[in-house]
C-alpha positions as CSV (number, residue, x, y, z in Angstrom):
1,M,18.2,-35.8,-7.1
2,D,20.8,-33.9,-5.1
3,K,21.5,-30.3,-5.9
4,K,23.4,-27.4,-4.3
5,I,21.7,-24.1,-4.6
6,A,23.3,-20.7,-3.9
7,V,20.9,-18.3,-2.3
8,I,21.3,-14.5,-2.5
9,T,18.4,-12.9,-0.7
10,G,19.6,-9.4,-1.4
11,D,17.8,-6.2,-0.2
12,G,14.3,-5.0,0.6
13,I,11.7,-7.7,0.1
14,G,14.3,-10.0,-1.4
15,P,14.7,-12.1,1.8
16,E,11.0,-12.5,2.4
17,V,10.0,-13.7,-1.1
18,T,13.1,-15.9,-1.4
19,R,12.2,-17.5,1.9
20,Q,8.9,-18.6,0.5
21,A,10.5,-19.9,-2.7
22,I,12.7,-22.1,-0.5
23,H,9.7,-23.2,1.5
24,V,8.1,-24.4,-1.8
25,L,11.4,-26.1,-2.9
26,N,11.5,-27.9,0.4
27,A,8.0,-29.1,-0.2
28,V,9.0,-30.3,-3.7
29,A,12.0,-32.1,-2.2
30,A,9.8,-33.8,0.4
31,Q,7.1,-34.8,-2.0
32,F,9.4,-36.1,-4.8
33,H,12.3,-37.4,-2.6
34,H,15.0,-34.9,-3.7
35,H,17.7,-33.2,-1.7
36,F,18.3,-29.5,-2.1
37,H,21.2,-28.0,-0.2
38,Y,21.3,-24.2,0.3
39,E,24.3,-21.9,0.9
40,Y,23.9,-18.2,1.3
41,G,25.9,-15.4,-0.1
42,L,25.9,-11.5,0.0
43,M,25.1,-9.1,-2.8
44,G,23.7,-5.6,-3.2
45,A,23.2,-3.0,-0.5
46,D,23.3,-5.7,2.2
47,A,26.8,-6.7,0.9
48,I,28.0,-3.0,0.8
49,D,26.9,-2.4,4.3
50,K,28.7,-5.5,5.6
51,T,31.8,-5.7,3.4
52,G,31.9,-2.4,1.4
53,N,31.6,-4.5,-1.8
54,P,28.3,-5.0,-3.7
55,L,29.6,-8.5,-4.8
56,P,32.2,-10.1,-2.6
57,D,34.6,-12.6,-4.2
58,S,33.2,-15.3,-1.8
59,T,29.8,-14.9,-3.4
60,I,31.1,-15.4,-6.9
61,E,33.0,-18.5,-5.7
62,L,29.8,-19.8,-4.1
63,C,27.8,-19.3,-7.3
64,L,30.5,-20.9,-9.5
65,N,30.4,-24.0,-7.3
66,S,26.6,-24.4,-7.2
67,D,24.2,-26.1,-9.5
68,A,21.9,-23.0,-9.6
69,I,21.4,-19.6,-7.9
70,L,18.2,-18.4,-6.3
71,F,18.2,-14.6,-6.1
72,G,15.9,-12.1,-4.4
73,A,16.3,-8.5,-5.3
74,I,18.7,-5.6,-4.8
75,G,18.5,-1.9,-4.3
76,H,18.1,0.7,-1.5
77,P,16.9,4.3,-1.5
78,K,20.1,5.5,0.1
79,Y,21.9,4.6,-3.1
80,D,19.1,5.2,-5.6
81,N,18.7,8.8,-4.4
82,D,22.4,9.6,-4.4
83,P,23.6,10.3,-7.9
84,N,27.2,10.7,-6.6
85,A,27.4,7.3,-5.0
86,K,30.5,5.5,-6.4
87,V,29.5,2.1,-5.2
88,R,25.9,0.9,-6.0
89,P,24.0,-2.4,-5.3
90,E,23.3,-2.8,-9.1
91,Q,27.0,-3.1,-9.7
92,G,27.0,-6.4,-7.9
93,L,24.3,-7.8,-10.2
94,L,26.1,-6.6,-13.4
95,K,29.4,-8.1,-12.2
96,L,27.7,-11.4,-11.3
97,R,26.2,-11.7,-14.8
98,K,29.7,-11.0,-16.3
99,S,31.5,-13.3,-13.9
100,L,29.2,-16.2,-14.6
101,Q,28.7,-15.4,-18.3
102,L,24.9,-15.2,-17.8
103,F,24.3,-13.9,-21.3
104,A,20.6,-14.9,-21.7
105,N,17.7,-13.6,-19.7
106,I,14.5,-15.5,-20.1
107,R,11.2,-14.0,-19.1
108,P,8.0,-15.9,-19.6
109,V,4.8,-13.8,-19.7
110,T,1.6,-15.7,-18.8
111,T,-1.8,-14.1,-18.1
112,Y,-4.3,-15.3,-15.5
113,A,-8.0,-15.0,-16.1
114,A,-8.6,-14.3,-12.4
115,L,-6.5,-11.2,-12.6
116,Q,-7.6,-9.6,-15.8
117,H,-9.5,-7.0,-13.9
118,L,-6.2,-5.6,-12.6
119,T,-4.7,-4.8,-16.0
120,P,-5.7,-1.7,-18.0
121,V,-5.7,-3.9,-21.1
122,K,-9.1,-5.2,-22.2
123,A,-9.9,-8.9,-21.3
124,K,-10.4,-9.9,-25.0
125,I,-6.9,-8.7,-25.8
126,L,-5.4,-10.9,-23.1
127,E,-7.0,-14.1,-24.4
128,G,-4.3,-16.6,-25.4
129,V,-1.4,-14.5,-24.2
130,D,1.6,-16.8,-23.5
131,F,5.0,-15.7,-24.8
132,I,8.6,-15.6,-23.7
133,I,11.2,-12.9,-24.0
134,Y,14.9,-13.8,-24.7
135,R,16.9,-10.7,-23.7
136,E,20.7,-10.5,-24.2
137,L,22.2,-9.8,-20.8
138,T,25.9,-9.1,-20.9
139,G,26.4,-6.8,-23.9
140,G,25.0,-3.5,-25.3
141,I,24.8,-0.1,-23.8
142,Y,24.7,-1.3,-20.1
143,F,28.2,-2.7,-20.5
144,G,29.7,-0.2,-23.1
145,N,32.3,2.4,-22.4
146,K,31.0,5.3,-20.4
147,T,32.4,8.8,-20.5
148,L,31.7,12.2,-18.8
149,S,33.4,15.3,-19.9
150,A,35.5,17.2,-17.4
151,D,33.0,20.0,-17.2
152,G,30.1,17.6,-16.7
153,N,28.2,18.9,-19.8
154,M,28.6,15.8,-22.0
155,A,28.2,12.1,-21.4
156,S,28.2,9.0,-23.6
157,D,27.3,5.4,-23.3
158,D,28.6,3.1,-26.0
159,C,26.5,0.3,-27.4
160,A,28.5,-2.5,-28.8
161,Y,27.8,-6.1,-29.9
162,T,29.9,-8.9,-31.4
163,K,28.7,-11.7,-33.7
164,N,29.3,-14.3,-31.0
165,E,27.2,-12.4,-28.4
166,I,24.3,-12.2,-30.8
167,E,24.4,-15.7,-32.2
168,R,24.7,-17.5,-28.9
169,I,21.4,-16.1,-27.5
170,A,19.7,-16.2,-30.9
171,H,20.4,-20.0,-31.0
172,L,18.6,-20.4,-27.6
173,A,15.7,-18.3,-28.8
174,F,15.3,-20.4,-32.0
175,Q,15.5,-23.6,-30.0
176,A,12.8,-22.4,-27.7
177,A,10.6,-21.4,-30.6
178,R,10.9,-24.9,-32.0
179,Q,9.5,-26.2,-28.7
180,R,6.6,-23.8,-28.8
181,K,4.6,-22.3,-31.7
182,K,7.6,-22.1,-34.0
183,K,7.5,-18.3,-34.3
184,L,10.4,-15.9,-33.4
185,T,10.2,-12.1,-33.4
186,L,13.4,-10.0,-33.4
187,V,13.0,-6.6,-31.9
188,D,15.5,-4.0,-32.9
189,K,16.0,-0.5,-34.2
190,A,17.7,-1.4,-37.5
191,N,16.5,1.8,-39.2
192,V,18.8,3.8,-36.9
193,L,21.3,1.7,-35.0
194,E,24.3,-0.1,-36.6
195,T,24.2,-2.7,-33.8
196,S,20.6,-3.5,-34.7
197,R,21.5,-3.9,-38.3
198,L,24.0,-6.5,-37.2
199,W,21.4,-8.3,-35.1
200,R,19.0,-8.4,-38.0
201,K,21.7,-9.6,-40.5
202,L,22.8,-12.4,-38.3
203,V,19.3,-13.6,-37.4
204,R,18.4,-13.7,-41.1
205,E,21.5,-15.8,-41.8
206,M,20.7,-18.2,-38.9
207,Q,17.1,-18.7,-40.0
208,S,18.3,-21.3,-42.6
209,Q,19.4,-23.5,-39.7
210,Y,15.8,-23.5,-38.3
211,P,13.6,-23.8,-41.4
212,D,10.6,-24.8,-39.3
213,V,10.6,-21.5,-37.4
214,S,9.1,-18.4,-38.9
215,V,10.8,-15.1,-38.2
216,D,9.5,-11.6,-38.3
217,F,11.1,-8.3,-37.4
218,L,9.8,-5.3,-35.4
219,F,11.3,-2.0,-34.6
220,V,11.3,-1.5,-30.8
221,D,8.8,1.4,-30.8
222,N,6.3,-0.7,-32.8
223,A,6.9,-3.7,-30.6
224,A,6.1,-1.6,-27.5
225,M,2.8,-0.7,-29.1
226,Q,2.0,-4.2,-30.2
227,L,2.6,-5.6,-26.8
228,I,-0.5,-3.7,-25.7
229,L,-2.5,-3.8,-28.8
230,N,-2.1,-7.5,-29.7
231,P,0.2,-9.4,-27.3
232,A,-1.2,-12.7,-28.3
233,Q,0.7,-12.5,-31.6
234,F,4.0,-13.1,-29.9
235,D,5.6,-16.5,-29.1
236,V,9.4,-16.0,-28.6
237,V,10.7,-12.5,-28.6
238,L,14.4,-12.0,-29.1
239,T,16.1,-8.7,-28.4
240,E,19.2,-6.8,-27.1
241,N,19.9,-5.8,-23.5
242,M,18.2,-2.4,-23.0
243,F,15.2,-3.1,-25.3
244,G,14.6,-6.4,-23.4
245,D,14.8,-4.6,-20.1
246,I,12.2,-2.1,-21.0
247,L,9.8,-4.4,-23.0
248,S,9.8,-7.1,-20.3
249,D,8.8,-4.6,-17.7
250,E,6.1,-3.3,-20.0
251,A,4.8,-6.9,-20.5
252,S,4.4,-7.2,-16.7
253,V,1.3,-5.0,-17.0
254,L,-0.4,-7.8,-18.9
255,T,-0.4,-10.1,-15.9
256,G,-1.9,-7.6,-13.5
257,S,1.0,-7.5,-11.1
258,L,4.8,-7.0,-11.4
259,G,5.1,-9.5,-8.5
260,L,4.0,-12.4,-10.6
261,L,6.7,-12.6,-13.2
262,P,9.7,-14.9,-12.9
263,S,12.9,-15.0,-14.9
264,A,16.0,-17.1,-15.5
265,S,19.5,-16.0,-16.5
266,I,21.6,-18.7,-18.1
267,G,24.9,-18.9,-19.9
268,N,28.3,-20.5,-19.7
269,G,29.0,-20.3,-16.0
270,G,25.7,-21.2,-14.3
271,A,22.0,-20.4,-14.0
272,L,20.3,-17.7,-11.9
273,F,16.6,-17.5,-11.1
274,E,14.9,-14.4,-9.8
275,P,11.6,-12.5,-9.9
276,I,11.7,-9.5,-12.2
277,H,10.5,-7.0,-9.5
278,G,12.8,-4.7,-7.6
279,S,13.6,-4.6,-3.9
280,Y,10.4,-2.6,-3.0
281,P,11.9,-1.2,0.3
282,A,8.6,0.4,1.4
283,A,7.2,-3.1,1.9
284,A,10.3,-4.7,3.4
285,G,9.7,-6.5,6.7
286,K,5.9,-6.2,6.5
287,D,5.1,-9.7,5.2
288,I,2.9,-8.1,2.4
289,A,5.1,-8.6,-0.7
290,N,4.0,-11.0,-3.5
291,P,6.2,-14.2,-3.3
292,L,4.7,-15.8,-6.5
293,G,7.4,-14.3,-8.8
294,S,10.1,-15.9,-6.7
295,I,8.1,-19.1,-6.4
296,L,7.6,-19.3,-10.2
297,S,11.4,-18.5,-10.6
298,A,12.0,-21.6,-8.4
299,A,9.7,-23.5,-10.8
300,M,12.0,-22.4,-13.7
301,M,14.9,-23.7,-11.7
302,L,13.2,-27.1,-11.4
303,D,12.8,-27.0,-15.2
304,H,16.5,-26.3,-15.5
305,F,17.2,-29.4,-13.4
306,G,15.0,-31.5,-15.7
307,L,12.3,-31.8,-13.1
308,K,9.3,-31.1,-15.4
309,E,6.6,-32.8,-13.3
310,E,7.7,-30.9,-10.2
311,A,7.8,-27.6,-12.0
312,T,4.3,-28.2,-13.4
313,K,3.0,-29.0,-9.9
314,V,4.3,-25.7,-8.5
315,R,2.8,-23.7,-11.4
316,L,-0.6,-25.5,-10.9
317,A,-0.4,-24.6,-7.2
318,V,0.2,-21.0,-8.0
319,Q,-2.7,-21.0,-10.5
320,W,-5.0,-22.5,-7.8
321,T,-4.1,-19.7,-5.3
322,L,-5.0,-17.0,-7.8
323,D,-8.2,-18.7,-9.0
324,N,-9.4,-19.1,-5.4
325,G,-8.6,-15.5,-4.3
326,F,-5.6,-16.3,-2.1
327,V,-3.6,-13.2,-3.1
328,T,-1.3,-10.6,-1.6
329,K,-1.9,-6.9,-1.1
330,D,-0.6,-5.9,-4.5
331,I,-3.5,-7.8,-6.1
332,D,-6.3,-7.1,-3.6
333,P,-5.6,-4.2,-1.2
334,M,-8.6,-5.0,1.0
335,N,-8.9,-8.8,1.2
336,F,-5.3,-10.0,1.1
337,Y,-3.1,-12.7,2.6
338,F,0.4,-12.4,3.9
339,T,3.6,-13.3,2.0
340,S,4.3,-16.2,4.4
341,T,0.7,-17.4,4.2
342,I,0.8,-17.6,0.4
343,G,4.1,-19.5,0.5
344,E,2.7,-21.9,3.0
345,L,-0.4,-22.5,0.9
346,V,1.6,-23.2,-2.3
347,A,3.8,-25.6,-0.3
348,D,0.8,-27.4,1.1
349,L,-0.7,-27.7,-2.4
350,V,2.5,-29.2,-3.7
351,Q,2.4,-31.8,-1.0
352,D,-1.3,-32.6,-1.6
353,K,-2.3,-31.4,1.9
354,I,-5.4,-29.5,0.6
355,P,-8.7,-31.0,1.7
356,T,-11.9,-30.7,-0.3
357,E,-13.3,-27.9,1.9
358,L,-11.3,-24.8,2.8
359,H,-11.4,-22.9,6.1
360,P,-10.4,-19.4,5.2
361,E,-10.6,-18.2,8.8
362,N,-7.5,-20.3,9.6
363,I,-5.6,-18.8,6.8
364,E,-6.5,-15.2,7.9
365,L,-5.3,-16.0,11.4
366,R,-2.0,-17.3,9.9
367,K,-2.4,-20.7,11.5
368,S,-1.5,-23.8,9.5
369,T,-2.6,-22.9,6.0
370,I,-5.4,-25.5,5.7
371,I,-7.0,-27.2,8.7
């Protein structure tokens, strides 16, 4: 297989974690005889510093002409801490989603037994947790009309959805449920919001097209509580933009580290794969960030390409590192391995370079991962 991949490393730890995802993709290519070609584009604070634009037209063009996009992270304190900034890194990501019509954000949530001690949730509650969130990505309050009164004392953000915007992501969620446990949960606020009532009406109507999928409905406040009380009840969760943003970050607590969760954004104009974490500028350049969210995002890219065996091998390699204690500082602040070391280890596992007996001292010294 021959694929062209647009790479946007972005800001903060974005370049470091993305570098390890590419390292793993190269290992997959070598092991399974594929060819992945990478071209790099600018976005975020890095793009503002170099061009004055958080998303240059050249980056949009690159993405439109690629088979998929591997993205790192965006954000920088000099913009985050300046409420008067007119140009912000996040504007680039919102514009890219619109330009590529990436209307569906897909976030799988999988728990790992080896990391259960890191979450505040009891271990028995985490048993069997494996669900996926389908978040609408290009509508709702984030993209609605925004106003600020002349005196600065009143502001508004409109939340609007059309029938087409709701149905296109709902179809994807129903189709995913068919391939899983055949259960879909719509999260809304239909007791208060007119947009939520439209979501609920349309999903009820669509249910007849998927008679094998059971559907239930939760208000978002109840859903937030249920994610902690009984997360194993969920299979496919469907929701609008802002609710999905909040709930998917809450769900990251179940895994033990925000650095573990991958995501995909798909739609009419391409497919983008990124870890859900932010740019974490305090860790930038220190080789301590967790690259597994980015590596698992690359596995989702392999799924998108139809390379199921390859994606499974990457996920098994990630599982092996966690089960055997090869983790980054966010997971174990005392006995941790570097970002680059974890990436090298996963790549070696993908290429079957791991012998029966490990030599941890070589990993700690950052030599070849396994000798």
